[in-house]
Phi, psi and omega in degrees: 000134175292152184302322184295338182263352180301129184298334182265301185276342183301312179298324180293308181304310186298321180288321176303314179299316178297309181298322181293315179298321183289323173295317179298322178298316180303323178285316181309314186304337185250358182281146170300152185300319180298327180290316185295314177303318178297322177299321184293322177295324180291326179290321177300318178298322181289322176297325180294322177298315183297314186261027185298325180294336179268351187288335178293311173302321181295318178299315184294324175298312178299320182290322178294320179283322193254347183088186188305131181094348186292333179308332186290345179281343185300297188291333180293327180296329176291319175296326183291325178298330175296322172307309181306318181302316182292316182293326172305321179290347186258007183292329177278357178234279188303318185251035177287170180299325184279338185240354192296330180297339178291335191240349191227134171249128181261132176234124177094023179298333175297333179293320175298307176315311185291322182295310183300326180297339178293336179078018181248007183086168178225131173264100182268118181248137184224188181217172170291059193219130184069244181215088180302323179296317178297319183299313176299315178304319181287322170306319174298317181292332178282353178101015177237053187302121184273163172251113181287137165254101194228154162279127182295145172281173194273354182254100185296326179291319176297315179301318181291323178297315181294319178294328175296324182290319180298314188297340180297331179258015182081006187277134171247163180228131173237149181271157180289342180287096177072025186262359184292327177293319180293323178298326178288325173304315177308311183287323178296336173278002182077016182269175185260123168255121193250138175221156174255129198237013188255011182257161179300128181263007176057215183276009177262359183257181176245142183275121180223158179295132177221109184054046176071008178224140183302135179223135176293121196231138181303123178255010181296320177301318182289325184289317178294322177297312176297325187281329188241353185077005179286132177290154178263130179232110174288148173208157181207145168254110191255125182287135179257160184312326181275006177089356170283182181228147162249114176272111181264130178243115182277167181289137186276162179211150177251117181300143175276131179269157177210189179287341185255085184300322183292328179287322181299309181300318184298314183297320183288317184291324175291333181287314175286333175298319177303319177297313179301318185292323178301312179295324174295318178305322183286329184228062187291336175293344184260001178263144183280086184294338187287344174289139183276079191295320183258031183298316183273133168245167180301142183091353179089005182279155169275140175300144177296319184292316179294324182297338184291346175276000000 
């Protein structure tokens, strides 16, 4: 059992983590950007030590996906994740509505504008790449505040604090547990629904190519799009060497429906997955390689490569 779930020590541990993060946020908001980035790298190196046992499997995944030399991006991605933690704490300051344009360049806003103009809502899909929270906040600041459809984290106090940060950009959150009905309401109101679509979907997914190997992938975006007519629009906030971001918004598309719904879902899912893969290939150090992406195989078996982790 994870410590967060322990009936005795879980609440104590969760409160400790929340208080620590809250105090760190108070400090981070006043730090110069170079100092804050250095702090993020330190957190990332600490996280690397914590997940050291998983880095071997993560490196194998990166090597399989990217080819010779790809393994080096797995430990680097954990350090980048430390940067993300600091950046989330800065959403109310550095990446606020008033200041974000000093640190963020937006490419493809016209794609989101065109998709929204259809009046069917928008299914905005992203990945655990760069900083998806900054990306969603920027959409909010541009006038398209998304509603995240997310799996809740296991620390309720920390979840509430993160949701409060998101709310400063107009972002709402609904959980994956029974959230699809509410997601349809979001789209029918003509709003933006955001989802992370790059993790193993187990036996609930559809198998599509990802780095040349079939991966069980979330089919909810395609299903919601086919039901409502809402276009699917991929987006990503990609960290630059100087710590700034480029938020890329790809061209949206509406899947074509036919008598074969499973084939329709697979085609649409493969299309947005290709866009996600292209972004990861350009910024491999910014994707979360420690996730066992190819864990599920057809027939319900776990892959041999992933099982080594």
